[in-house]
mmCIF file of the N, C-alpha and C atoms, coordinates in Angstrom:
data_MODEL
# 
_entry.id   MODEL 
# 
loop_
_atom_site.group_PDB 
_atom_site.id 
_atom_site.type_symbol 
_atom_site.label_atom_id 
_atom_site.label_alt_id 
_atom_site.label_comp_id 
_atom_site.label_asym_id 
_atom_site.label_entity_id 
_atom_site.label_seq_id 
_atom_site.pdbx_PDB_ins_code 
_atom_site.Cartn_x 
_atom_site.Cartn_y 
_atom_site.Cartn_z 
_atom_site.occupancy 
_atom_site.B_iso_or_equiv 
_atom_site.pdbx_formal_charge 
_atom_site.auth_seq_id 
_atom_site.auth_comp_id 
_atom_site.auth_asym_id 
_atom_site.auth_atom_id 
_atom_site.pdbx_PDB_model_num 
ATOM 1   N N  . MET A 1 1  ? 73.586 -206.296 -59.777 1.00 0.00 ? 1  MET A N  1 
ATOM 2   C CA . MET A 1 1  ? 72.178 -206.540 -60.479 1.00 0.00 ? 1  MET A CA 1 
ATOM 3   C C  . MET A 1 1  ? 71.932 -205.788 -61.746 1.00 0.00 ? 1  MET A C  1 
ATOM 4   N N  . ARG A 1 2  ? 71.738 -206.448 -62.854 1.00 0.00 ? 2  ARG A N  1 
ATOM 5   C CA . ARG A 1 2  ? 71.896 -206.432 -64.264 1.00 0.00 ? 2  ARG A CA 1 
ATOM 6   C C  . ARG A 1 2  ? 70.515 -205.577 -64.578 1.00 0.00 ? 2  ARG A C  1 
ATOM 7   N N  . LEU A 1 3  ? 70.587 -204.585 -65.538 1.00 0.00 ? 3  LEU A N  1 
ATOM 8   C CA . LEU A 1 3  ? 69.393 -203.832 -66.030 1.00 0.00 ? 3  LEU A CA 1 
ATOM 9   C C  . LEU A 1 3  ? 68.978 -204.518 -67.353 1.00 0.00 ? 3  LEU A C  1 
ATOM 10  N N  . PHE A 1 4  ? 70.078 -204.616 -68.313 1.00 0.00 ? 4  PHE A N  1 
ATOM 11  C CA . PHE A 1 4  ? 69.788 -205.242 -69.108 1.00 0.00 ? 4  PHE A CA 1 
ATOM 12  C C  . PHE A 1 4  ? 70.528 -206.614 -69.586 1.00 0.00 ? 4  PHE A C  1 
ATOM 13  N N  . ILE A 1 5  ? 69.673 -207.421 -70.281 1.00 0.00 ? 5  ILE A N  1 
ATOM 14  C CA . ILE A 1 5  ? 70.325 -208.512 -70.418 1.00 0.00 ? 5  ILE A CA 1 
ATOM 15  C C  . ILE A 1 5  ? 70.452 -209.103 -72.042 1.00 0.00 ? 5  ILE A C  1 
ATOM 16  N N  . LYS A 1 6  ? 71.496 -209.744 -72.633 1.00 0.00 ? 6  LYS A N  1 
ATOM 17  C CA . LYS A 1 6  ? 71.731 -209.413 -73.856 1.00 0.00 ? 6  LYS A CA 1 
ATOM 18  C C  . LYS A 1 6  ? 70.543 -210.435 -74.337 1.00 0.00 ? 6  LYS A C  1 
ATOM 19  N N  . ASP A 1 7  ? 70.170 -210.389 -75.631 1.00 0.00 ? 7  ASP A N  1 
ATOM 20  C CA . ASP A 1 7  ? 68.905 -211.466 -76.174 1.00 0.00 ? 7  ASP A CA 1 
ATOM 21  C C  . ASP A 1 7  ? 69.836 -212.848 -76.045 1.00 0.00 ? 7  ASP A C  1 
ATOM 22  N N  . SER A 1 8  ? 71.189 -213.113 -76.379 1.00 0.00 ? 8  SER A N  1 
ATOM 23  C CA . SER A 1 8  ? 71.559 -214.337 -76.610 1.00 0.00 ? 8  SER A CA 1 
ATOM 24  C C  . SER A 1 8  ? 71.832 -215.097 -75.026 1.00 0.00 ? 8  SER A C  1 
ATOM 25  N N  . GLU A 1 9  ? 71.321 -214.289 -73.886 1.00 0.00 ? 9  GLU A N  1 
ATOM 26  C CA . GLU A 1 9  ? 71.326 -214.718 -72.838 1.00 0.00 ? 9  GLU A CA 1 
ATOM 27  C C  . GLU A 1 9  ? 69.634 -215.150 -71.973 1.00 0.00 ? 9  GLU A C  1 
ATOM 28  N N  . ARG A 1 10 ? 69.112 -214.350 -72.683 1.00 0.00 ? 10 ARG A N  1 
ATOM 29  C CA . ARG A 1 10 ? 67.362 -214.653 -72.350 1.00 0.00 ? 10 ARG A CA 1 
ATOM 30  C C  . ARG A 1 10 ? 66.943 -216.129 -72.376 1.00 0.00 ? 10 ARG A C  1 
ATOM 31  N N  . ARG A 1 11 ? 65.997 -216.434 -71.442 1.00 0.00 ? 11 ARG A N  1 
ATOM 32  C CA . ARG A 1 11 ? 65.157 -217.640 -71.575 1.00 0.00 ? 11 ARG A CA 1 
ATOM 33  C C  . ARG A 1 11 ? 64.525 -217.547 -72.698 1.00 0.00 ? 11 ARG A C  1 
ATOM 34  N N  . PRO A 1 12 ? 63.588 -218.538 -73.075 1.00 0.00 ? 12 PRO A N  1 
ATOM 35  C CA . PRO A 1 12 ? 62.425 -218.340 -74.011 1.00 0.00 ? 12 PRO A CA 1 
ATOM 36  C C  . PRO A 1 12 ? 61.334 -218.261 -73.202 1.00 0.00 ? 12 PRO A C  1 
ATOM 37  N N  . ASP A 1 13 ? 60.301 -217.180 -73.816 1.00 0.00 ? 13 ASP A N  1 
ATOM 38  C CA . ASP A 1 13 ? 59.440 -216.856 -73.089 1.00 0.00 ? 13 ASP A CA 1 
ATOM 39  C C  . ASP A 1 13 ? 58.088 -217.895 -72.857 1.00 0.00 ? 13 ASP A C  1 
ATOM 40  N N  . PRO A 1 14 ? 57.581 -217.866 -71.881 1.00 0.00 ? 14 PRO A N  1 
ATOM 41  C CA . PRO A 1 14 ? 56.650 -219.131 -71.339 1.00 0.00 ? 14 PRO A CA 1 
ATOM 42  C C  . PRO A 1 14 ? 55.433 -219.162 -72.269 1.00 0.00 ? 14 PRO A C  1 
ATOM 43  N N  . ALA A 1 15 ? 54.968 -220.349 -72.500 1.00 0.00 ? 15 ALA A N  1 
ATOM 44  C CA . ALA A 1 15 ? 53.760 -220.252 -73.542 1.00 0.00 ? 15 ALA A CA 1 
ATOM 45  C C  . ALA A 1 15 ? 52.525 -219.777 -72.861 1.00 0.00 ? 15 ALA A C  1 
ATOM 46  N N  . PRO A 1 16 ? 51.681 -218.830 -73.556 1.00 0.00 ? 16 PRO A N  1 
ATOM 47  C CA . PRO A 1 16 ? 50.806 -218.549 -72.923 1.00 0.00 ? 16 PRO A CA 1 
ATOM 48  C C  . PRO A 1 16 ? 49.711 -219.518 -72.235 1.00 0.00 ? 16 PRO A C  1 
ATOM 49  N N  . VAL A 1 17 ? 48.868 -218.750 -71.300 1.00 0.00 ? 17 VAL A N  1 
ATOM 50  C CA . VAL A 1 17 ? 47.933 -219.949 -70.376 1.00 0.00 ? 17 VAL A CA 1 
ATOM 51  C C  . VAL A 1 17 ? 46.502 -219.466 -71.114 1.00 0.00 ? 17 VAL A C  1 
ATOM 52  N N  . LYS A 1 18 ? 46.131 -220.513 -71.620 1.00 0.00 ? 18 LYS A N  1 
ATOM 53  C CA . LYS A 1 18 ? 44.838 -220.759 -71.976 1.00 0.00 ? 18 LYS A CA 1 
ATOM 54  C C  . LYS A 1 18 ? 43.615 -220.659 -70.828 1.00 0.00 ? 18 LYS A C  1 
ATOM 55  N N  . THR A 1 19 ? 42.758 -219.343 -71.081 1.00 0.00 ? 19 THR A N  1 
ATOM 56  C CA . THR A 1 19 ? 42.062 -219.021 -70.204 1.00 0.00 ? 19 THR A CA 1 
ATOM 57  C C  . THR A 1 19 ? 40.684 -218.801 -70.815 1.00 0.00 ? 19 THR A C  1 
ATOM 58  N N  . ASP A 1 20 ? 39.586 -218.680 -70.238 1.00 0.00 ? 20 ASP A N  1 
ATOM 59  C CA . ASP A 1 20 ? 38.187 -218.702 -70.617 1.00 0.00 ? 20 ASP A CA 1 
ATOM 60  C C  . ASP A 1 20 ? 37.705 -217.134 -69.603 1.00 0.00 ? 20 ASP A C  1 
ATOM 61  N N  . ASP A 1 21 ? 38.084 -216.174 -70.382 1.00 0.00 ? 21 ASP A N  1 
ATOM 62  C CA . ASP A 1 21 ? 37.935 -214.820 -69.365 1.00 0.00 ? 21 ASP A CA 1 
ATOM 63  C C  . ASP A 1 21 ? 36.216 -214.726 -69.656 1.00 0.00 ? 21 ASP A C  1 
ATOM 64  N N  . ARG A 1 22 ? 35.595 -215.264 -70.162 1.00 0.00 ? 22 ARG A N  1 
ATOM 65  C CA . ARG A 1 22 ? 33.789 -215.057 -70.182 1.00 0.00 ? 22 ARG A CA 1 
ATOM 66  C C  . ARG A 1 22 ? 33.506 -215.517 -68.876 1.00 0.00 ? 22 ARG A C  1 
ATOM 67  N N  . LYS A 1 23 ? 33.997 -216.756 -68.119 1.00 0.00 ? 23 LYS A N  1 
ATOM 68  C CA . LYS A 1 23 ? 33.611 -216.741 -66.550 1.00 0.00 ? 23 LYS A CA 1 
ATOM 69  C C  . LYS A 1 23 ? 33.701 -215.664 -65.817 1.00 0.00 ? 23 LYS A C  1 
ATOM 70  N N  . VAL A 1 24 ? 35.048 -215.195 -65.890 1.00 0.00 ? 24 VAL A N  1 
ATOM 71  C CA . VAL A 1 24 ? 35.221 -213.980 -65.076 1.00 0.00 ? 24 VAL A CA 1 
ATOM 72  C C  . VAL A 1 24 ? 34.428 -212.910 -65.206 1.00 0.00 ? 24 VAL A C  1 
ATOM 73  N N  . VAL A 1 25 ? 33.909 -212.308 -66.427 1.00 0.00 ? 25 VAL A N  1 
ATOM 74  C CA . VAL A 1 25 ? 33.252 -211.122 -66.553 1.00 0.00 ? 25 VAL A CA 1 
ATOM 75  C C  . VAL A 1 25 ? 31.613 -211.624 -66.242 1.00 0.00 ? 25 VAL A C  1 
ATOM 76  N N  . LEU A 1 26 ? 31.503 -212.753 -66.162 1.00 0.00 ? 26 LEU A N  1 
ATOM 77  C CA . LEU A 1 26 ? 30.183 -213.111 -65.662 1.00 0.00 ? 26 LEU A CA 1 
ATOM 78  C C  . LEU A 1 26 ? 30.087 -213.041 -64.574 1.00 0.00 ? 26 LEU A C  1 
ATOM 79  N N  . VAL A 1 27 ? 31.076 -213.381 -63.397 1.00 0.00 ? 27 VAL A N  1 
ATOM 80  C CA . VAL A 1 27 ? 31.006 -213.162 -62.439 1.00 0.00 ? 27 VAL A CA 1 
ATOM 81  C C  . VAL A 1 27 ? 30.552 -212.002 -61.877 1.00 0.00 ? 27 VAL A C  1 
ATOM 82  N N  . GLY A 1 28 ? 31.629 -210.808 -62.840 1.00 0.00 ? 28 GLY A N  1 
ATOM 83  C CA . GLY A 1 28 ? 31.859 -209.564 -62.477 1.00 0.00 ? 28 GLY A CA 1 
ATOM 84  C C  . GLY A 1 28 ? 30.071 -209.011 -62.625 1.00 0.00 ? 28 GLY A C  1 
ATOM 85  N N  . LEU A 1 29 ? 29.754 -209.657 -63.457 1.00 0.00 ? 29 LEU A N  1 
ATOM 86  C CA . LEU A 1 29 ? 28.187 -208.888 -63.961 1.00 0.00 ? 29 LEU A CA 1 
ATOM 87  C C  . LEU A 1 29 ? 27.185 -209.446 -62.810 1.00 0.00 ? 29 LEU A C  1 
ATOM 88  N N  . VAL A 1 30 ? 27.587 -210.852 -62.423 1.00 0.00 ? 30 VAL A N  1 
ATOM 89  C CA . VAL A 1 30 ? 26.324 -211.114 -61.378 1.00 0.00 ? 30 VAL A CA 1 
ATOM 90  C C  . VAL A 1 30 ? 26.564 -210.238 -60.073 1.00 0.00 ? 30 VAL A C  1 
ATOM 91  N N  . LEU A 1 31 ? 27.988 -209.906 -59.589 1.00 0.00 ? 31 LEU A N  1 
ATOM 92  C CA . LEU A 1 31 ? 27.907 -208.870 -58.367 1.00 0.00 ? 31 LEU A CA 1 
ATOM 93  C C  . LEU A 1 31 ? 27.724 -207.398 -58.679 1.00 0.00 ? 31 LEU A C  1 
ATOM 94  N N  . TRP A 1 32 ? 27.627 -207.172 -60.027 1.00 0.00 ? 32 TRP A N  1 
ATOM 95  C CA . TRP A 1 32 ? 26.747 -205.661 -60.481 1.00 0.00 ? 32 TRP A CA 1 
ATOM 96  C C  . TRP A 1 32 ? 25.374 -205.817 -60.315 1.00 0.00 ? 32 TRP A C  1 
ATOM 97  N N  . ILE A 1 33 ? 25.083 -206.838 -60.571 1.00 0.00 ? 33 ILE A N  1 
ATOM 98  C CA . ILE A 1 33 ? 23.434 -207.041 -60.749 1.00 0.00 ? 33 ILE A CA 1 
ATOM 99  C C  . ILE A 1 33 ? 23.047 -207.031 -59.113 1.00 0.00 ? 33 ILE A C  1 
ATOM 100 N N  . VAL A 1 34 ? 23.843 -207.733 -58.247 1.00 0.00 ? 34 VAL A N  1 
ATOM 101 C CA . VAL A 1 34 ? 23.442 -207.430 -56.783 1.00 0.00 ? 34 VAL A CA 1 
ATOM 102 C C  . VAL A 1 34 ? 23.603 -206.061 -56.321 1.00 0.00 ? 34 VAL A C  1 
ATOM 103 N N  . ALA A 1 35 ? 24.888 -205.352 -56.810 1.00 0.00 ? 35 ALA A N  1 
ATOM 104 C CA . ALA A 1 35 ? 25.019 -204.039 -56.411 1.00 0.00 ? 35 ALA A CA 1 
ATOM 105 C C  . ALA A 1 35 ? 23.971 -203.391 -56.822 1.00 0.00 ? 35 ALA A C  1 
ATOM 106 N N  . LEU A 1 36 ? 23.457 -203.157 -57.690 1.00 0.00 ? 36 LEU A N  1 
ATOM 107 C CA . LEU A 1 36 ? 22.204 -202.796 -58.523 1.00 0.00 ? 36 LEU A CA 1 
ATOM 108 C C  . LEU A 1 36 ? 20.698 -202.789 -57.593 1.00 0.00 ? 36 LEU A C  1 
ATOM 109 N N  . GLY A 1 37 ? 20.767 -204.129 -57.195 1.00 0.00 ? 37 GLY A N  1 
ATOM 110 C CA . GLY A 1 37 ? 19.356 -204.583 -56.430 1.00 0.00 ? 37 GLY A CA 1 
ATOM 111 C C  . GLY A 1 37 ? 19.573 -203.997 -54.994 1.00 0.00 ? 37 GLY A C  1 
ATOM 112 N N  . VAL A 1 38 ? 20.766 -203.869 -54.551 1.00 0.00 ? 38 VAL A N  1 
ATOM 113 C CA . VAL A 1 38 ? 21.127 -203.358 -53.383 1.00 0.00 ? 38 VAL A CA 1 
ATOM 114 C C  . VAL A 1 38 ? 20.765 -201.841 -53.321 1.00 0.00 ? 38 VAL A C  1 
ATOM 115 N N  . MET A 1 39 ? 21.071 -201.186 -54.440 1.00 0.00 ? 39 MET A N  1 
ATOM 116 C CA . MET A 1 39 ? 20.827 -199.734 -54.905 1.00 0.00 ? 39 MET A CA 1 
ATOM 117 C C  . MET A 1 39 ? 19.363 -199.152 -54.987 1.00 0.00 ? 39 MET A C  1 
ATOM 118 N N  . LEU A 1 40 ? 18.809 -200.172 -55.571 1.00 0.00 ? 40 LEU A N  1 
ATOM 119 C CA . LEU A 1 40 ? 17.364 -199.933 -55.818 1.00 0.00 ? 40 LEU A CA 1 
ATOM 120 C C  . LEU A 1 40 ? 16.612 -200.249 -54.223 1.00 0.00 ? 40 LEU A C  1 
ATOM 121 N N  . ALA A 1 41 ? 16.777 -201.192 -53.732 1.00 0.00 ? 41 ALA A N  1 
ATOM 122 C CA . ALA A 1 41 ? 16.493 -200.908 -52.154 1.00 0.00 ? 41 ALA A CA 1 
ATOM 123 C C  . ALA A 1 41 ? 16.576 -199.884 -51.482 1.00 0.00 ? 41 ALA A C  1 
ATOM 124 N N  . LEU A 1 42 ? 17.730 -199.555 -51.527 1.00 0.00 ? 42 LEU A N  1 
ATOM 125 C CA . LEU A 1 42 ? 18.169 -198.247 -50.747 1.00 0.00 ? 42 LEU A CA 1 
ATOM 126 C C  . LEU A 1 42 ? 17.639 -197.136 -51.508 1.00 0.00 ? 42 LEU A C  1 
ATOM 127 N N  . LEU A 1 43 ? 16.981 -196.947 -52.560 1.00 0.00 ? 43 LEU A N  1 
ATOM 128 C CA . LEU A 1 43 ? 16.977 -195.603 -53.408 1.00 0.00 ? 43 LEU A CA 1 
ATOM 129 C C  . LEU A 1 43 ? 16.316 -194.598 -52.760 1.00 0.00 ? 43 LEU A C  1 
ATOM 130 N N  . PRO A 1 44 ? 15.356 -194.878 -51.512 1.00 0.00 ? 44 PRO A N  1 
ATOM 131 C CA . PRO A 1 44 ? 14.740 -193.504 -51.080 1.00 0.00 ? 44 PRO A CA 1 
ATOM 132 C C  . PRO A 1 44 ? 15.884 -192.711 -50.053 1.00 0.00 ? 44 PRO A C  1 
ATOM 133 N N  . GLN A 1 45 ? 16.959 -193.703 -49.587 1.00 0.00 ? 45 GLN A N  1 
ATOM 134 C CA . GLN A 1 45 ? 17.793 -193.265 -48.633 1.00 0.00 ? 45 GLN A CA 1 
ATOM 135 C C  . GLN A 1 45 ? 18.963 -192.562 -49.595 1.00 0.00 ? 45 GLN A C  1 
ATOM 136 N N  . LEU A 1 46 ? 19.021 -192.937 -50.732 1.00 0.00 ? 46 LEU A N  1 
ATOM 137 C CA . LEU A 1 46 ? 19.872 -192.353 -51.694 1.00 0.00 ? 46 LEU A CA 1 
ATOM 138 C C  . LEU A 1 46 ? 19.594 -191.288 -51.941 1.00 0.00 ? 46 LEU A C  1 
ATOM 139 N N  . GLN A 1 47 ? 18.339 -191.031 -52.506 1.00 0.00 ? 47 GLN A N  1 
ATOM 140 C CA . GLN A 1 47 ? 17.903 -189.840 -52.845 1.00 0.00 ? 47 GLN A CA 1 
ATOM 141 C C  . GLN A 1 47 ? 17.945 -188.850 -51.838 1.00 0.00 ? 47 GLN A C  1 
ATOM 142 N N  . SER A 1 48 ? 17.295 -188.972 -50.535 1.00 0.00 ? 48 SER A N  1 
ATOM 143 C CA . SER A 1 48 ? 17.277 -188.296 -49.219 1.00 0.00 ? 48 SER A CA 1 
ATOM 144 C C  . SER A 1 48 ? 18.777 -187.756 -48.765 1.00 0.00 ? 48 SER A C  1 
ATOM 145 N N  . SER A 1 49 ? 19.874 -188.539 -49.162 1.00 0.00 ? 49 SER A N  1 
ATOM 146 C CA . SER A 1 49 ? 21.397 -188.045 -49.024 1.00 0.00 ? 49 SER A CA 1 
ATOM 147 C C  . SER A 1 49 ? 22.068 -187.779 -50.195 1.00 0.00 ? 49 SER A C  1 
ATOM 148 N N  . GLY A 1 50 ? 21.460 -187.587 -51.329 1.00 0.00 ? 50 GLY A N  1 
ATOM 149 C CA . GLY A 1 50 ? 21.932 -187.374 -52.526 1.00 0.00 ? 50 GLY A CA 1 
ATOM 150 C C  . GLY A 1 50 ? 22.950 -187.560 -53.220 1.00 0.00 ? 50 GLY A C  1 
ATOM 151 N N  . LEU A 1 51 ? 22.656 -189.052 -53.096 1.00 0.00 ? 51 LEU A N  1 
ATOM 152 C CA . LEU A 1 51 ? 23.728 -190.100 -53.281 1.00 0.00 ? 51 LEU A CA 1 
ATOM 153 C C  . LEU A 1 51 ? 23.264 -190.719 -54.666 1.00 0.00 ? 51 LEU A C  1 
ATOM 154 N N  . VAL A 1 52 ? 22.551 -190.263 -55.578 1.00 0.00 ? 52 VAL A N  1 
ATOM 155 C CA . VAL A 1 52 ? 21.895 -191.337 -56.481 1.00 0.00 ? 52 VAL A CA 1 
ATOM 156 C C  . VAL A 1 52 ? 23.051 -191.577 -57.434 1.00 0.00 ? 52 VAL A C  1 
ATOM 157 N N  . TRP A 1 53 ? 24.020 -190.520 -57.714 1.00 0.00 ? 53 TRP A N  1 
ATOM 158 C CA . TRP A 1 53 ? 24.915 -191.029 -58.830 1.00 0.00 ? 53 TRP A CA 1 
ATOM 159 C C  . TRP A 1 53 ? 25.603 -192.302 -58.182 1.00 0.00 ? 53 TRP A C  1 
ATOM 160 N N  . LEU A 1 54 ? 25.520 -193.054 -57.271 1.00 0.00 ? 54 LEU A N  1 
ATOM 161 C CA . LEU A 1 54 ? 25.751 -194.590 -56.808 1.00 0.00 ? 54 LEU A CA 1 
ATOM 162 C C  . LEU A 1 54 ? 25.308 -195.279 -57.718 1.00 0.00 ? 54 LEU A C  1 
ATOM 163 N N  . LEU A 1 55 ? 23.766 -195.112 -57.823 1.00 0.00 ? 55 LEU A N  1 
ATOM 164 C CA . LEU A 1 55 ? 22.962 -196.039 -58.655 1.00 0.00 ? 55 LEU A CA 1 
ATOM 165 C C  . LEU A 1 55 ? 23.423 -196.030 -60.232 1.00 0.00 ? 55 LEU A C  1 
ATOM 166 N N  . TRP A 1 56 ? 23.705 -194.205 -60.765 1.00 0.00 ? 56 TRP A N  1 
ATOM 167 C CA . TRP A 1 56 ? 24.187 -194.574 -61.819 1.00 0.00 ? 56 TRP A CA 1 
ATOM 168 C C  . TRP A 1 56 ? 25.522 -195.237 -62.352 1.00 0.00 ? 56 TRP A C  1 
ATOM 169 N N  . THR A 1 57 ? 26.596 -195.013 -60.938 1.00 0.00 ? 57 THR A N  1 
ATOM 170 C CA . THR A 1 57 ? 27.776 -195.817 -61.251 1.00 0.00 ? 57 THR A CA 1 
ATOM 171 C C  . THR A 1 57 ? 27.540 -197.266 -61.434 1.00 0.00 ? 57 THR A C  1 
ATOM 172 N N  . VAL A 1 58 ? 26.598 -198.264 -60.830 1.00 0.00 ? 58 VAL A N  1 
ATOM 173 C CA . VAL A 1 58 ? 26.282 -199.370 -60.900 1.00 0.00 ? 58 VAL A CA 1 
ATOM 174 C C  . VAL A 1 58 ? 25.749 -199.836 -62.009 1.00 0.00 ? 58 VAL A C  1 
ATOM 175 N N  . VAL A 1 59 ? 24.577 -198.644 -62.685 1.00 0.00 ? 59 VAL A N  1 
ATOM 176 C CA . VAL A 1 59 ? 24.208 -199.070 -64.101 1.00 0.00 ? 59 VAL A CA 1 
ATOM 177 C C  . VAL A 1 59 ? 25.063 -198.948 -65.062 1.00 0.00 ? 59 VAL A C  1 
ATOM 178 N N  . VAL A 1 60 ? 26.359 -197.933 -64.927 1.00 0.00 ? 60 VAL A N  1 
ATOM 179 C CA . VAL A 1 60 ? 27.632 -197.865 -66.154 1.00 0.00 ? 60 VAL A CA 1 
ATOM 180 C C  . VAL A 1 60 ? 28.499 -198.927 -65.942 1.00 0.00 ? 60 VAL A C  1 
ATOM 181 N N  . GLY A 1 61 ? 28.692 -199.675 -64.769 1.00 0.00 ? 61 GLY A N  1 
ATOM 182 C CA . GLY A 1 61 ? 29.343 -200.508 -64.358 1.00 0.00 ? 61 GLY A CA 1 
ATOM 183 C C  . GLY A 1 61 ? 28.699 -202.033 -65.062 1.00 0.00 ? 61 GLY A C  1 
ATOM 184 N N  . PHE A 1 62 ? 27.623 -202.035 -65.115 1.00 0.00 ? 62 PHE A N  1 
ATOM 185 C CA . PHE A 1 62 ? 26.651 -203.201 -65.404 1.00 0.00 ? 62 PHE A CA 1 
ATOM 186 C C  . PHE A 1 62 ? 26.883 -203.413 -66.958 1.00 0.00 ? 62 PHE A C  1 
ATOM 187 N N  . GLY A 1 63 ? 26.793 -201.914 -67.546 1.00 0.00 ? 63 GLY A N  1 
ATOM 188 C CA . GLY A 1 63 ? 26.445 -201.791 -69.177 1.00 0.00 ? 63 GLY A CA 1 
ATOM 189 C C  . GLY A 1 63 ? 27.994 -202.099 -69.715 1.00 0.00 ? 63 GLY A C  1 
ATOM 190 N N  . LEU A 1 64 ? 29.053 -201.411 -68.984 1.00 0.00 ? 64 LEU A N  1 
ATOM 191 C CA . LEU A 1 64 ? 30.399 -202.130 -69.251 1.00 0.00 ? 64 LEU A CA 1 
ATOM 192 C C  . LEU A 1 64 ? 30.612 -203.302 -69.671 1.00 0.00 ? 64 LEU A C  1 
ATOM 193 N N  . GLY A 1 65 ? 30.278 -203.947 -68.682 1.00 0.00 ? 65 GLY A N  1 
ATOM 194 C CA . GLY A 1 65 ? 30.605 -205.420 -68.228 1.00 0.00 ? 65 GLY A CA 1 
ATOM 195 C C  . GLY A 1 65 ? 29.896 -206.309 -69.369 1.00 0.00 ? 65 GLY A C  1 
ATOM 196 N N  . LEU A 1 66 ? 28.834 -205.537 -70.043 1.00 0.00 ? 66 LEU A N  1 
ATOM 197 C CA . LEU A 1 66 ? 27.764 -206.520 -71.129 1.00 0.00 ? 66 LEU A CA 1 
ATOM 198 C C  . LEU A 1 66 ? 28.590 -206.113 -72.310 1.00 0.00 ? 66 LEU A C  1 
ATOM 199 N N  . VAL A 1 67 ? 29.366 -204.969 -72.738 1.00 0.00 ? 67 VAL A N  1 
ATOM 200 C CA . VAL A 1 67 ? 29.986 -204.781 -73.685 1.00 0.00 ? 67 VAL A CA 1 
ATOM 201 C C  . VAL A 1 67 ? 31.066 -205.675 -73.629 1.00 0.00 ? 67 VAL A C  1 
ATOM 202 N N  . LEU A 1 68 ? 32.015 -205.735 -72.503 1.00 0.00 ? 68 LEU A N  1 
ATOM 203 C CA . LEU A 1 68 ? 33.409 -206.635 -72.331 1.00 0.00 ? 68 LEU A CA 1 
ATOM 204 C C  . LEU A 1 68 ? 32.935 -208.061 -72.743 1.00 0.00 ? 68 LEU A C  1 
ATOM 205 N N  . LEU A 1 69 ? 31.716 -208.344 -72.038 1.00 0.00 ? 69 LEU A N  1 
ATOM 206 C CA . LEU A 1 69 ? 31.249 -209.966 -72.243 1.00 0.00 ? 69 LEU A CA 1 
ATOM 207 C C  . LEU A 1 69 ? 31.041 -210.096 -73.931 1.00 0.00 ? 69 LEU A C  1 
ATOM 208 N N  . VAL A 1 70 ? 30.611 -209.046 -74.577 1.00 0.00 ? 70 VAL A N  1 
ATOM 209 C CA . VAL A 1 70 ? 30.057 -209.289 -76.090 1.00 0.00 ? 70 VAL A CA 1 
ATOM 210 C C  . VAL A 1 70 ? 31.848 -209.233 -76.595 1.00 0.00 ? 70 VAL A C  1 
ATOM 211 N N  . TYR A 1 71 ? 32.337 -208.255 -76.160 1.00 0.00 ? 71 TYR A N  1 
ATOM 212 C CA . TYR A 1 71 ? 34.347 -208.338 -76.516 1.00 0.00 ? 71 TYR A CA 1 
ATOM 213 C C  . TYR A 1 71 ? 34.852 -209.807 -76.492 1.00 0.00 ? 71 TYR A C  1 
ATOM 214 N N  . THR A 1 72 ? 34.780 -210.260 -75.206 1.00 0.00 ? 72 THR A N  1 
ATOM 215 C CA . THR A 1 72 ? 35.381 -211.484 -74.954 1.00 0.00 ? 72 THR A CA 1 
ATOM 216 C C  . THR A 1 72 ? 34.541 -212.970 -75.599 1.00 0.00 ? 72 THR A C  1 
ATOM 217 N N  . SER A 1 73 ? 33.404 -212.706 -75.816 1.00 0.00 ? 73 SER A N  1 
ATOM 218 C CA . SER A 1 73 ? 32.633 -213.464 -76.507 1.00 0.00 ? 73 SER A CA 1 
ATOM 219 C C  . SER A 1 73 ? 33.201 -213.966 -77.873 1.00 0.00 ? 73 SER A C  1 
ATOM 220 N N  . LYS A 1 74 ? 33.131 -212.919 -78.730 1.00 0.00 ? 74 LYS A N  1 
ATOM 221 C CA . LYS A 1 74 ? 33.868 -212.515 -80.229 1.00 0.00 ? 74 LYS A CA 1 
ATOM 222 C C  . LYS A 1 74 ? 35.307 -213.212 -80.335 1.00 0.00 ? 74 LYS A C  1 
ATOM 223 N N  . ARG A 1 75 ? 36.216 -212.773 -79.237 1.00 0.00 ? 75 ARG A N  1 
ATOM 224 C CA . ARG A 1 75 ? 37.300 -213.169 -78.972 1.00 0.00 ? 75 ARG A CA 1 
ATOM 225 C C  . ARG A 1 75 ? 37.769 -214.572 -78.653 1.00 0.00 ? 75 ARG A C  1 
ATOM 226 N N  . HIS A 1 76 ? 36.799 -215.037 -78.198 1.00 0.00 ? 76 HIS A N  1 
ATOM 227 C CA . HIS A 1 76 ? 36.890 -216.519 -77.850 1.00 0.00 ? 76 HIS A CA 1 
ATOM 228 C C  . HIS A 1 76 ? 36.452 -217.496 -78.797 1.00 0.00 ? 76 HIS A C  1 
ATOM 229 N N  . SER A 1 77 ? 35.701 -217.042 -79.622 1.00 0.00 ? 77 SER A N  1 
ATOM 230 C CA . SER A 1 77 ? 35.238 -217.893 -80.896 1.00 0.00 ? 77 SER A CA 1 
ATOM 231 C C  . SER A 1 77 ? 36.180 -217.433 -82.044 1.00 0.00 ? 77 SER A C  1 
# 
């Protein structure tokens, strides 16, 4: 097994695949919204067991997803 290939022996790189990353981000955002609904429905149990940080984790995940959606939308256009 060789660890280094000379440039003259390399095959050309394949062409990049065109994808729409916005669809993937939107699916993730929908999942975060579902998780937020579950967390809000279970809020009394979360408060009594001291696990309110789970709610904030979902809120931060949703916020980061929105930032990523803006980024991918600007990158796509």
